[in-house]
C-alpha positions in Angstrom: -43.7 -3.8 -27.6 -40.6 -4.5 -29.8 -38.3 -3.7 -27.0 -40.1 -6.2 -24.7 -39.9 -9.0 -27.4 -36.1 -8.3 -27.8 -35.6 -8.4 -24.0 -37.5 -11.7 -23.7 -35.6 -13.2 -26.6 -32.3 -12.1 -25.1 -33.2 -13.6 -21.7 -34.3 -16.9 -23.3 -31.1 -17.1 -25.3 -29.1 -16.4 -22.2 -30.9 -19.2 -20.2 -30.4 -21.7 -23.1 -26.7 -20.8 -23.3 -26.2 -21.3 -19.5 -28.1 -24.7 -19.6 -25.9 -25.8 -22.5 -22.6 -24.8 -20.8 -23.6 -26.7 -17.7 -24.0 -29.9 -19.8 -21.2 -29.5 -22.4 -19.2 -32.4 -21.2 -19.4 -34.1 -24.6 -17.3 -31.3 -26.1 -14.2 -32.5 -24.1 -12.0 -35.4 -24.9 -10.4 -35.3 -21.5 -12.4 -37.2 -18.8 -14.3 -34.9 -16.4 -15.3 -36.0 -12.9 -18.1 -34.2 -11.0 -17.3 -34.3 -7.2 -20.1 -35.8 -5.1 -18.3 -36.3 -1.8 -15.1 -35.2 -0.1 -13.5 -36.6 3.1 -10.7 -34.4 4.4 -7.8 -35.1 6.7 -5.6 -32.4 8.2 -1.8 -32.8 8.5 -0.1 -30.3 10.8 3.2 -28.7 9.8 5.4 -26.0 11.2 5.2 -23.8 8.1 1.8 -24.7 6.5 -1.4 -26.6 7.0 -1.7 -29.6 4.6 -4.8 -31.6 3.8 -5.4 -35.0 2.2 -8.7 -35.0 0.3 -10.4 -38.4 -0.5 -12.6 -37.5 -3.3 -15.6 -39.4 -4.8 -17.1 -38.4 -8.1 -18.9 -39.5 -11.2 -17.3 -39.5 -14.6 -19.3 -37.2 -16.9 -18.0 -38.1 -20.4 -16.1 -40.5 -22.5 -15.9 -44.3 -22.5 -16.4 -44.6 -18.7 -19.3 -42.1 -18.4 -21.5 -42.4 -15.2 -18.9 -44.6 -13.5 -18.2 -43.7 -9.8 -14.5 -43.2 -9.1 -12.2 -42.2 -6.2 -9.2 -39.9 -6.3 -6.8 -38.5 -3.7 -5.8 -34.8 -3.7 -3.1 -33.3 -1.5 -3.4 -29.6 -0.9 -2.2 -26.9 1.5 -3.8 -23.9 3.2 -1.7 -21.4 1.2 -2.5 -23.0 -2.1 0.7 -21.7 -3.7 1.5 -24.9 -5.6 -1.8 -26.7 -5.4 -5.6 -26.1 -5.2 -8.2 -27.2 -2.7 -11.2 -28.9 -4.4 -14.7 -28.4 -3.2 -17.9 -30.5 -3.4 -19.8 -30.2 -6.8 -16.6 -29.0 -8.5 -15.8 -30.5 -11.9 -12.2 -31.7 -12.5 -10.2 -32.9 -15.5 -8.4 -36.2 -14.8 -6.1 -38.6 -16.4 -7.5 -42.2 -16.1 -5.7 -45.5 -16.1 -6.1 -47.6 -19.2 -8.8 -49.7 -17.7 -10.6 -46.6 -16.2 -10.5 -47.9 -12.7 -8.0 -45.4 -11.2 -7.2 -41.7 -11.5 -3.5 -41.2 -12.3 -3.6 -37.4 -11.8 -5.8 -34.4 -11.6 -5.0 -32.1 -14.5 -7.2 -29.1 -13.8 -10.6 -27.7 -12.8 -13.4 -27.1 -15.3 -14.3 -23.4 -15.0 -15.8 -22.6 -18.4 -19.3 -22.2 -17.0 -18.2 -19.3 -14.8 -16.5 -17.5 -17.7 -19.5 -18.1 -20.0 -21.9 -16.7 -17.4 -19.8 -13.6 -17.0 -19.6 -13.2 -20.7 -23.4 -13.6 -21.1 -24.0 -11.0 -18.4 -21.6 -8.6 -20.2 -23.4 -9.2 -23.5 -26.9 -8.8 -22.0 -26.0 -5.6 -20.2 -24.3 -3.9 -23.2 -27.2 -4.9 -25.5 -29.8 -3.6 -23.0 -28.0 -0.4 -22.3 -26.6 0.5 -25.7 -28.9 -1.4 -28.1 -27.6 -1.1 -31.7 -24.5 0.7 -30.5 -23.9 -2.2 -28.1 -24.2 -4.7 -31.0 -21.7 -2.8 -33.0 -19.3 -2.7 -30.0 -19.6 -6.5 -29.6 -19.0 -7.0 -33.3 -15.9 -4.8 -33.1 -14.7 -6.7 -30.1 -15.2 -10.0 -31.8 -13.3 -8.9 -34.9 -10.4 -7.6 -32.8 -10.2 -10.9 -31.0 -10.0 -12.7 -34.3 -7.2 -10.4 -35.5 -5.4 -11.0 -32.2 -5.6 -14.8 -32.6 -4.4 -14.5 -36.2 -1.4 -12.4 -35.1 -0.5 -15.0 -32.5 -0.7 -17.8 -35.1 1.5 -15.8 -37.5 4.0 -15.2 -34.8 3.9 -18.8 -33.7 4.9 -20.1 -37.1 7.5 -17.5 -37.9 8.8 -16.1 -34.6 12.4 -16.4 -35.7 12.1 -14.3 -38.8 9.2 -11.9 -38.2 9.6 -8.6 -36.4 7.0 -8.7 -33.6 7.0 -4.9 -33.2 6.3 -4.2 -36.9 3.5 -6.9 -36.8 1.8 -5.2 -33.9 2.2 -1.7 -35.3 0.1 -2.9 -38.2 -2.3 -4.6 -35.9 -2.7 -1.5 -33.7 -3.7 0.6 -36.8 -6.2 -2.1 -37.7 -7.6 -2.1 -34.2 -8.1 1.7 -34.3 -9.6 1.8 -37.8 -12.0 -1.2 -37.4 -13.0 -0.4 -33.8 -13.9 3.2 -34.5 -15.4 2.6 -37.9 -17.6 -0.3 -36.9 -18.8 1.3 -33.6 -19.4 4.8 -35.0 -20.0 4.4 -38.7 -18.6 6.3 -41.6 -18.6 10.0 -40.7 -16.3 13.0 -40.2 -16.1 12.5 -36.5 -15.0 8.9 -37.0 -12.3 10.0 -39.5 -11.2 12.7 -37.0 -11.0 10.1 -34.2 -9.1 7.6 -36.3 -6.5 10.2 -37.5 -6.0 11.6 -34.0 -5.7 8.2 -32.4 -3.1 7.1 -34.9 -1.1 10.3 -34.5 -1.3 10.3 -30.7 -0.3 6.6 -30.4 2.8 6.9 -32.6 4.0 10.3 -31.3 3.8 9.0 -27.7 5.3 5.6 -28.7 8.2 7.2 -30.7 8.9 9.5 -27.7 9.0 6.6 -25.3 11.0 4.5 -27.7 13.7 7.2 -28.1 13.9 7.8 -24.3 14.1 4.1 -23.5 16.8 3.6 -26.1 18.9 6.5 -24.8 18.3 6.1 -21.0 16.7 2.7 -20.5 19.8 0.6 -19.6 18.6 0.2 -16.1 15.1 -1.0 -17.0 14.9 -4.6 -15.8 13.4 -6.1 -19.0 14.9 -9.5 -17.9 12.3 -9.6 -15.1 9.6 -10.4 -17.7 8.0 -13.8 -17.1 9.4 -16.6 -19.2 12.1 -14.4 -20.6 14.3 -17.3 -21.4 11.9 -18.6 -24.1 11.1 -15.2 -25.6 12.8 -14.4 -28.9 13.7 -10.7 -29.4 12.3 -9.9 -25.9 13.1 -6.2 -26.1 10.5 -5.8 -28.9 8.0 -7.6 -26.7 8.4 -4.8 -24.2 7.8 -2.2 -26.8 4.7 -4.1 -28.0 3.4 -3.9 -24.4 3.9 -0.1 -24.5 2.2 0.1 -27.8 -0.9 -1.8 -26.9 -1.4 -0.7 -23.3 -2.9 2.7 -23.8 -4.6 2.0 -27.1 -8.1 1.7 -25.8 -7.8 4.9 -23.7 -6.5 6.9 -26.7 -9.4 5.7 -28.9 -11.9 6.6 -26.1 -10.5 10.1 -25.8 -10.4 10.7 -29.5 -14.0 9.6 -30.2 -15.3 11.4 -27.1 -13.8 14.7 -28.2 -14.6 14.4 -31.9 -18.2 13.4 -31.0 -18.7 16.3 -28.6 -17.3 18.8 -31.1 -19.3 17.3 -33.9 -22.5 17.7 -31.8 -21.6 21.4 -31.1 -21.0 22.1 -34.8 -24.2 20.3 -35.8 -26.3 22.3 -33.3 -24.6 25.6 -34.2 -22.8 25.5 -37.7 -21.7 29.1 -37.1 -19.9 28.4 -33.9 -16.4 30.0 -33.8 -13.1 28.0 -33.5 -12.1 29.7 -30.2 -15.4 28.6 -28.7 -14.8 25.0 -29.9 -11.3 25.0 -28.5 -12.6 26.3 -25.1 -15.4 23.6 -25.0 -12.9 20.9 -26.0 -10.5 21.9 -23.2 -13.3 21.7 -20.7 -14.3 18.2 -21.9 -10.7 17.2 -21.8 -10.3 18.2 -18.1 -13.0 15.7 -17.2 -11.4 12.9 -19.2 -7.7 13.1 -18.5 -7.9 12.4 -14.8 -10.2 9.4 -15.0 -8.3 7.9 -17.8 -5.0 8.2 -16.0 -6.6 6.6 -13.0 -7.7 3.7 -15.2 -4.1 3.1 -16.2 -2.9 3.4 -12.6 -5.4 0.8 -11.3 -4.6 -1.5 -14.2 -1.0 -1.4 -13.2 -1.9 -1.9 -9.5 -4.1 -4.9 -10.2 -1.3 -6.4 -12.3 1.5 -6.2 -9.8 -0.4 -6.6 -6.5 -0.4 -10.4 -6.3 3.4 -10.7 -6.9 4.2 -7.8 -4.6 2.1 -9.2 -1.8 3.6 -12.6 -2.2 7.1 -11.1 -2.1 6.2 -9.2 1.1 4.8 -12.4 2.6 8.2 -14.0 2.0 10.2 -11.2 3.7 11.1 -9.0 0.8 11.3 -5.2 1.5 8.5 -3.2 -0.1 10.8 -1.0 -2.1 12.7 -4.0 -3.5 9.4 -5.8 -4.3 8.0 -2.8 -6.1 11.3 -2.3 -8.0 11.5 -5.9 -9.0 7.9 -6.6 -9.9 6.6 -3.1 -10.7 9.5 -1.6 -12.7 8.2 -2.6 -16.1 4.6 -2.0 -15.3 5.4 1.5 -14.1 7.2 2.3 -17.4 4.3 1.0 -19.4 1.7 2.9 -17.4 3.7 6.2 -17.5 4.0 5.8 -21.3 0.3 5.2 -21.6 -0.4 8.3 -19.5 1.8 10.3 -21.8 -0.3 8.9 -24.7 -3.5 10.0 -23.0 -2.3 13.5 -22.3 -1.0 13.9 -25.9 -4.3 12.5 -27.3 -6.2 15.5 -25.9 -4.7 18.4 -27.9 -4.2 16.2 -31.0 -7.8 15.0 -31.0 -9.0 18.5 -30.3 -7.3 20.3 -33.1 -7.6 17.4 -35.6 -11.4 17.2 -35.0 -11.7 21.0 -35.4 -9.7 21.0 -38.6 -11.7 18.1 -40.1 -15.2 19.0 -38.8 -15.0 22.7 -39.1 -12.5 23.1 -41.9 -14.3 20.7 -44.3 -17.6 22.5 -43.7 -16.0 25.9 -44.6 
């Protein structure tokens, strides 16, 4: 009965949130226009197809709310430098002083799609994991706050602060808070925290030394907006530090939880048996985690690589130019994942079995 009440309450809150986000125009100071009609004219070109869109819409907020207004939008089939607008879309605009004309379209309102996805994510994790899911969401929320605070700190002191040192501290905070909030105070949590920190910094130190010695040919200068980044080499190291953090924590808590369960069920279990069981668990983890990192890299570089190929660049050059840094980061993360397995295994056995002895 309680579970049904919780489910109904969750669904009601989700519906209310969706209704609210569909009518949140009053939260914005920028005028929003909801498109009611579009008349489109096609202009032929040798290289691309261009369109002139004559848009009619209704202003949804501000001083000129409910006023019907017209705006022109020039777009292309490729959509590289512009965006095609569809009926019922909501756009941000810059109005003239008297509110009779639209000077420019400044963007498209997409918050409702993001909120709907976020609500689906929250509903699923709460329905599947219950209290554990609530703890995971709390951990995620706290980590987001920490991330925002770190960005603010860097924004106000980027010329004096060491970005790598800042994120080393933040990485440790992420590990401790995430694992502690999600799994509570226990030996398995302690084992997971210690093994995560050790795995992260051994793999990072190894990568740092290798890159310092042999990384002269790594094209760090291909990072986006490199000209406005201060101390850009450390930005690259921060990317390496954070990329495999989630996978390392996942491996550490999985192994420590599994070994803790074995020891709880059989307190007299021998260490060699634990090692053997841990290795079997590790074999199932390592492949999938490395694939996760590979697919993350793939999804990151595929738009730029495909765009480069479309513009005549050779595949090898496109991968070298746009995938060089990503590949270094992913390989480093894979090293972290592999190192995390024996470190988590022996750390967990020492803490869980050793303390009991």
